[in-house]
C-alpha positions in Angstrom: 2.6 21.4 7.3 4.5 18.5 5.7 2.2 15.5 5.2 3.6 12.3 6.9 4.8 9.4 4.9 2.5 6.5 5.8 2.7 2.7 5.4 0.1 0.2 6.4 1.1 -3.0 8.3 -1.7 -5.4 7.5 -2.5 -8.4 9.8 -1.1 -11.7 8.6 -3.3 -14.7 8.8 -2.1 -18.3 8.3 -5.1 -20.0 6.7 -2.9 -23.3 6.8 0.3 -23.9 8.6 2.1 -27.2 8.3 5.4 -27.9 10.2 7.2 -30.2 7.8 10.7 -30.5 9.4 13.4 -29.0 11.6 16.7 -27.7 10.3 20.1 -28.4 12.0 20.2 -24.8 13.2 16.9 -25.3 15.1 14.5 -23.4 12.8 11.5 -25.2 11.7 10.6 -25.8 8.0 7.1 -24.6 7.3 4.6 -24.8 4.5 1.9 -22.2 4.9 -0.8 -20.4 3.0 -0.7 -16.7 4.1 -3.2 -14.0 3.5 -3.5 -10.5 4.9 -6.6 -8.7 6.3 -7.4 -5.1 5.5 -6.8 -4.1 9.1 -3.6 -3.7 11.1 -1.0 -1.3 12.5 0.1 1.9 10.7 3.5 3.4 10.5 3.7 7.3 9.8 6.9 9.3 9.6 8.0 12.9 9.2 11.5 14.2 8.3 13.6 14.9 11.3 17.2 15.4 12.5 17.5 11.8 13.8 15.4 8.7 13.9 12.9 8.4 16.7 9.9 6.1 17.3 6.7 6.8 19.3 4.3 3.9 19.8 0.6 4.7 20.2 -2.7 2.9 19.7 -4.8 0.5 21.8 -2.0 -2.0 22.0 0.9 0.4 22.3 1.2 0.3 26.0 4.0 -1.7 27.3 5.9 -1.8 24.1 7.8 1.3 24.8 9.4 3.7 22.3 12.9 2.2 22.2 14.2 -0.9 20.6 11.7 -3.0 18.6 11.4 -4.5 15.1 10.7 -1.0 13.6 13.8 0.6 14.9 15.9 -2.5 14.1 14.4 -2.6 10.5 15.4 1.1 10.1 18.9 0.6 11.4 19.5 -2.5 9.2 18.2 -0.6 6.2 20.5 2.4 6.9 23.5 0.0 7.4 22.7 -1.8 4.1 22.0 1.3 2.1 23.7 4.3 3.8 22.6 7.6 2.3 19.5 6.2 0.7 17.3 8.2 3.0 19.5 11.3 3.8 17.4 12.6 6.8 16.2 11.2 10.0 12.6 10.0 10.6 10.2 10.9 13.4 8.0 7.8 13.3 4.8 7.0 15.0 3.6 3.4 15.1 -0.2 3.0 15.8 -0.4 -0.3 17.4 -3.9 -1.5 16.5 -3.2 -5.4 16.6 -2.8 -7.3 19.8 0.7 -8.3 20.6 2.0 -12.0 20.5 -1.3 -12.8 18.8 -0.3 -14.9 15.7 -1.0 -12.1 13.4 2.5 -11.1 12.5 2.1 -7.7 14.0 5.9 -7.0 14.8 6.8 -8.5 11.4 4.3 -6.4 9.6 5.6 -3.2 11.4 9.2 -4.1 10.4 8.0 -4.7 6.8 6.3 -1.4 6.7 9.4 0.4 7.8 11.5 -1.3 5.2 8.9 -0.3 2.4 8.8 3.2 3.8 12.6 3.5 3.7 12.9 2.1 0.3 10.2 4.6 -1.0 12.0 7.6 0.3 15.2 7.3 -1.8 15.8 8.2 -5.5 17.6 5.0 -6.3 15.5 1.8 -6.8 16.2 -1.1 -4.5 15.8 -4.5 -5.9 12.9 -6.4 -4.3 15.2 -9.5 -3.8 17.7 -7.4 -1.8 14.9 -6.1 0.4 13.5 -9.7 1.0 17.0 -10.7 1.9 17.3 -8.0 4.5 13.8 -8.7 5.7 14.6 -12.4 6.3 17.3 -11.4 8.7 14.9 -9.6 10.8 12.3 -12.4 11.3 10.7 -15.4 9.5 7.5 -13.6 8.7 9.0 -10.3 7.6 9.5 -11.2 3.9 5.9 -12.4 3.5 4.7 -9.2 5.2 6.7 -7.1 2.6 4.3 -8.7 0.0 1.1 -8.4 2.2 -0.9 -10.3 -0.4 -1.9 -14.0 -0.7 1.1 -16.3 -1.0 2.5 -19.7 -0.2 5.5 -19.5 2.1 7.9 -22.3 2.6 11.3 -22.9 4.3 11.4 -20.7 7.3 9.3 -18.2 5.5 11.8 -16.9 3.0 10.7 -19.0 0.0 7.6 -17.3 -1.3 5.2 -17.9 -4.2 2.6 -15.1 -4.5 -0.7 -16.3 -5.8 -2.0 -14.5 -9.1 -5.6 -14.9 -8.2 -7.5 -15.5 -4.9 -11.3 -15.5 -4.0 -12.8 -12.4 -2.6 -13.2 -13.3 1.1 -13.8 -11.7 4.5 -12.4 -12.7 7.7 -13.3 -12.4 11.4 -10.5 -12.3 13.9 -11.0 -12.8 17.6 -8.3 -12.8 20.3 -8.8 -13.6 24.0 -6.1 -11.1 24.7 -3.8 -13.8 26.2 -0.3 -13.5 24.8 1.2 -16.7 23.4 4.9 -17.3 23.3 5.8 -18.8 19.8 8.9 -20.4 21.2 6.8 -22.2 23.9 4.2 -23.5 21.3 7.0 -24.9 19.1 8.6 -26.5 22.2 5.3 -28.3 22.9 5.0 -29.7 19.3 4.3 -33.5 19.4 5.6 -33.9 15.8 8.1 -31.7 13.8 7.9 -33.7 10.6 4.4 -33.7 9.2 3.0 -33.9 5.6 3.1 -30.7 3.5 0.0 -28.7 2.3 -1.7 -30.2 -0.9 -1.0 -28.5 -4.1 -3.1 -25.4 -4.8 -5.1 -25.6 -8.0 -4.6 -22.3 -9.8 -6.3 -20.1 -10.6 -8.3 -20.3 -7.4 -11.1 -17.7 -7.8 -14.2 -19.0 -5.9 -14.6 -19.2 -2.1 -16.0 -22.7 -2.5 -12.7 -23.8 -4.2 -10.8 -22.4 -1.3 -13.1 -24.1 1.3 -12.7 -27.5 -0.3 -8.8 -27.1 -0.4 -8.6 -25.8 3.1 -10.6 -28.9 4.4 -7.4 -30.9 3.6 -5.0 -28.7 5.5 -4.1 -28.0 9.2 -2.4 -25.7 11.6 0.1 -28.0 13.3 0.6 -25.5 16.1 -3.0 -25.5 17.1 -3.1 -28.4 19.5 -0.1 -27.2 21.5 -1.5 -23.7 21.6 -4.9 -24.9 22.8 -3.3 -26.9 25.6 -1.7 -23.5 26.7 -4.8 -21.4 26.2 -8.0 -23.5 26.2 -10.0 -20.5 25.1 -8.6 -20.9 21.6 -10.4 -24.2 21.2 -13.7 -22.7 22.5 -13.5 -19.9 20.0 -12.8 -22.3 17.1 -15.8 -24.3 18.0 -18.0 -21.0 18.4 -16.9 -19.7 15.1 -17.3 -22.9 13.2 -21.0 -22.9 14.1 -21.5 -19.3 12.7 -23.6 -19.1 9.6 -21.5 -18.6 6.5 -18.2 -19.6 8.1 -16.2 -21.7 5.7 -13.5 -22.4 8.1 -12.5 -21.6 11.7 -8.9 -22.2 12.8 -6.1 -20.6 14.8 -3.6 -18.3 13.0 0.0 -18.7 13.4 1.1 -19.7 16.9 -2.1 -18.1 18.3 -4.0 -16.9 20.3 -6.0 -15.3 17.5 -8.7 -17.4 15.9 -10.2 -16.6 12.5 -13.5 -17.4 10.8 -13.3 -17.2 6.9 -16.5 -16.0 5.1 -17.5 -15.5 1.5 -19.8 -12.7 2.5 -19.0 -9.4 4.1 -22.4 -9.1 5.7 -22.1 -12.6 7.4 -18.6 -11.7 8.6 -19.7 -8.5 10.2 -22.8 -10.2 11.8 -20.6 -12.9 13.2 -18.1 -10.2 14.6 -21.1 -8.3 16.2 -22.4 -11.5 17.9 -18.8 -12.3 19.1 -18.4 -8.9 20.6 -21.7 -9.4 22.5 -20.6 -12.9 23.7 -17.1 -11.9 24.6 -17.0 -8.2 25.6 -13.4 -8.5 26.9 -12.0 -10.0 23.7 -10.5 -8.3 20.8 -12.7 -8.7 17.7 -12.4 -7.5 14.1 -13.9 -8.1 10.7 -12.3 -7.1 7.4 -11.9 -8.1 3.8 -8.8 -10.0 2.7 -6.4 -8.1 0.5 -6.5 -9.4 -3.0 -3.4 -10.1 -5.3 
């Protein structure tokens, strides 16, 4: 039997997310430090007569097997590079991340599809061209192509990957309440805020990262907490956990993260959260390093 082609789709986490302006076309200008956890969805594919997608996994129900960001990414790739993949793909998306959770799940899935398509042809596709295509699919898709620590600016298309990053672990907890990104942005009190401070490089120690993060924010957090008060409760709970350097909301929510320098402390925190919130989604994982 042919082994499937597999691409991971790691969870995206905004350690900091500053909204610094709004463009004439309505898109918001952002300044964000993005990292990726070693946990996420997974896209597998086998050669087939035509492209087809099946969605499985604990959060696959309700997504359907038709039009989503994976099928759009595959279609956009084929339109841009016809013949690069001269066969159809029978794809299976294992949806392990909550939907509308601030973890870039759909964007990560689309990026996995683009990486998969690019890897299957003989000709090499320039990274800049793939990023350009990704930007047309969604603001987070270019960063998810990289899936390593980076600073993202503009609407997400201006990226600066970091050459070094501290070895950290992260705890993710979501109350399983979907949050509409558009509604969070609509409720923003200010759309022109100060940018992130400069990052001193190389940043190699968790303590360095913690000090820098103390000067940053997630500007979407107050609006999201007003919509889903559990977010605020989870931030407060995680911030009191031994070893937690920072607790904050990721993206537009409702996922809250706790950042740890120790894997043991992260897993202990996740264990306690599962006991305290048995109906919530909780995960612990190391961050993907550069």
